N, C-alpha and C positions, 0 to 999 in steps of 0.2 A: 357377361360381365360379372353377374352377380356370384355365379359359380366359382369365379377365379377368385374373388374376395373371401367366399366361403373358404376357400383350398388355403389361403394366404391365412385366413384367422386360424383354420385348423394346425397349421403348421406352426404360428406363433404360441399356440395354446400348447402343443407338444413340447416345442424346445424352449419354453418361456426361462427356465432357468439358465441354459448357457448364453441365451441371447441377453439376458439380464446381466450376467456376468461379463460378457463382451461389452455391453454399452456401458456399464459402469467403469470398466479397465478401460475403455477409451475416452470417456470423458475426464477421468483421473489424468491418462498420459497426455493429453491434449493442454490441461491445465499446468501441469508441472514439467511440459516439454522446455520452455525457455529457461527454468531454474536449473536442469540438468546438463545445459550446453549454455552457461551465461555469458560464457565470453564470444561466443559467435551470434548470439542474439541480443541478451539485455546490453552488454558492453558495446555493441556496435550501434545499438538505439541510442543510447545516452551520450556516446564518446563526443567531447569537446573538440571542436577543430580549430586549428589557427594556421592561416595561409595557404591552404590545401591539405595541410598535414595532419594528423592527429595530434592534440596536445598532450605535452607528457605531465606527469604530476610533478610539482617541484620538490626538491629534496626537503625543505620545511615541512610539507604536508606528508609526505612519504615517513618521515621521522615521526610525525605526531600521530600517523595513523597506526604505525609499530607500538607507540606507547598505549594506544588506546586497547591495542589488543592485548598488551602485557596488562593493563589494569584489569580487564575482564578475564584475566586467568583461561584465554581459551587454549584449549587442549591440543589444536593443530592449528597455530598462527600460520604455517606455510600452506594452509587451504586457502587462505583469504588474499586477494590480489586488491591493490586501489588503483584508479585511472582518473583522468580529469574527465568529469562530466560537465554538460553545459546546464543550465539552471542555477538555482541560487541555494539549493538544499541538497545533503547527499541523499544517494538511492543506491539501493542494493538487490541482490538476485543470485540464486544460488543455494545448494542443499552442501553444508560444509563438509559432512563425511562421504559426499560422492567423489570420484574421482577427478571430474570438474573444479572441482571446489566450488568458492563463492567470489564474486566481486562488488567490490564497493566504490560507487562513483562519489567523488568528492570535487566541488565546483570550484573555478578559480578565485571567487569572490573571497575563499578562505583565506587566500593570501594577502588580502587586504587586512591594512592597519590603519589606526587613527592619522598617522604620518605619512602612508602611503596608501590610497583608494584606488589603484590603477587596477585593481581587479575588479572594480565595479564601473568606474567612470570610463572605462575604455570600451566599454560595451554599448553597443546601440540598440534602444529598447523604442520599440513602435508601440503607441499606444493610440487606439481609433484612426491608425493611419498615421499619424504624427509622431516625430521623434520626440523622446523625453529629453527635456533639458535639465541637467543635473545640476545647475546653478539655480535654478527655479526654487520658489519654497516648497513645492509638493516634490520637485526633484530631491532637494536637501534631504527632505523629510524620509523619503524612500531610500535614500543612499544611507543615511542613518539607520534605518531599519534592517538593511542588509550588513552592515557592519557588526561582525560578531566577536566577543571577547575570546580569548584561546580556551576559556572553561565551556562556553556556550558551543564552540565548534566541537571541543571533544566528546560534549554530552550528544551533538547530533549524529555524529560517526559512531559513537557507542550505542545508540537506540537502535542503529541500522544492523550493528553487528549481532546485537542482543536478539533482534527479531530472526536472524537467519539462525543464528546458533540454536534457538530454542524450536527450530524446525517449523517455523511459520509460514513456509511455501509449502509444506506438506499438508499442513493442517487446513490451510485455505482451498489446497486441492481437492480434498476429501471432501469439503462441503457439496460439491456438486453430485458424486456417484451416491454418497449418502441420502441425499433428497430425491436422486433417480431411483433407487430403490426402495423407499419411503412410497414414493407416487405406485410402485407397484403392490407395495403391502396395502395402501388405501384401497386400491382398487379391487383388489382379492376379497378385503374385508367388508368394503360396502356391496359386492355381490352377495358375501353370504350372509350379511346382515338383513338384505331385502330379497334373498333367495332366487337372484338371478346368474347363476353360475351356468343353469343350461336354459335360460329364459330367452326372450326377444334380443335378436342381435341389435336392434334399437336402442331398448334399454341398457343393455350392456355397453355399447359405443357411448351412450349420455354418461354412463357412471365412469367409465376411462376418461372423459373431458373433465369431470368434476374430480377425478384423482389427479390428474396432470395440473388442474389449477391449483390444487393444494400442494401437489410438490412445487408447484413456482412459487407459491407465496411461502412456503417453509425454507425454501432456498434463499429466497431474497432475506428473510430473518435471519436464518443461520448464519449466510455470509456475511451480513453486517456484524452480527454478534461475534464472529471470530475475528472479523478485522480489530472489532475496537477491543477486544480481549487482548490481541497480540499488542495495540500500540499502547494500552496501559501497562502492559506485562513489561514489554521493552523499557518505557519509561521510568517505570518502577527502577528494574535493574541498573539500567544506565545511572540514574540518579542515587541508587544508593552505594555505588562504589567509592563516595567521599563527599564531605560539605561542597568541595569547589564543584564537583560534577552537579551536584543537585542546585547549586546556585546557576551554574550555567545553563541547566534546563530551564529554570524559570525566567532566564533572560533570553533563551531562545523563542520561547511561545510568546513572551511578551515583544519580541521583535517580531514575530510572524502575525500577530494581530496589530501591530503597528504598521507593518507593511500592508496588509490587507485593507486598512482602515484609509490609506493612502491611496492605495488602487481603486478605493471604492469613489473616492472624489473624481480621480483622474480617468475613471473610464466612464463617468457619468452614468446614463441609463443601465448600460451593461453592468457596471460595476456593482450600481444599487441591487440588479437582480442577483447577483453572485455572493455579495459579502454582506453580511449583517453589519449594523452598526456596530457590534461588540469587535467585528472582525474576524467571526467564526465563519465558516462557508455555509451558505443556504444549501438544504439537501435537493436534489435533484427531483424528488417525488418522495411521498408519505413512505413508500416502502423502501426508499433508497437511502439510508442512514448509514452509508460505510465507513464513514470515519469519525472518530469521537470529537466533539468542541474543543479546539484550540484551549478554550477558558477553562474547560473540565481537565485536561492532562495538564496545564498551568498548576491549578489548585491542588491535585493530585500531589505534585511534587511540593508544593507549598504545605502540605498536610504532612510530609516526610520531614521537612526542615522544622516543623513545630513540634513532632515528637522527639526530635533530635535534641531539640533546646531543654526539653522536659525532664 
């Protein structure tokens, strides 16, 4: 058994570079896969359904989507497709310059207006196993938080398009292979530093464990940093389109914060564990700060509006 392990170690050492390239390529491919075929992966996952059939996007929302693409001056608008998504906020996946293009999911509540709130109130929402009563005090607060103006809706769609247009999926998919390569570099550097390249197998294995741990920590930190950078970049690009888009962005994040505060009350103990009193999301752990605080994203847009007035 020991001889087999030594043989395996010798093969890994001999073909270290090809194995590393293969591993990095495999990790990148796994992370980018659903962005390469968004219609067959992401769209099926987020597609809204009505009476056993895929829901269709209203003409109003399709026109609004095309207007956002025009405002963003997207180079190839035909590479973007919109569909009716479940949930309450737009989602998106894909790489616009690849053959399959990009898919943007727009939720049904974007059809709602002050006079017609059917896109919200015709849904059954279960919280802690109980159906939400839309006419209750908290139900009304949640309904108001989900009702967005046209400017806020356009901003929400624009930030998703901006994220994909800037190559966000490629950036996020590249983090893992870079950190994997970094872990290998850590291992070689530590072995050279302590003169273990030809030393005891046990010590070398220990160094490998340390290197993998450093690589894992690097991945968590780099992944969160990339996600937050993309979020701030997408917000800034969408808000910079016009004063109306910027005002819509402030409203959009104010409504998200209001929604989360309402859910914090509705969900009881679980809500207090998930949402902060401010409406921000609590991180899963100290190494997982994947999303920027909504208050910071709103304040970033407010700063753009202040500069505009100066």
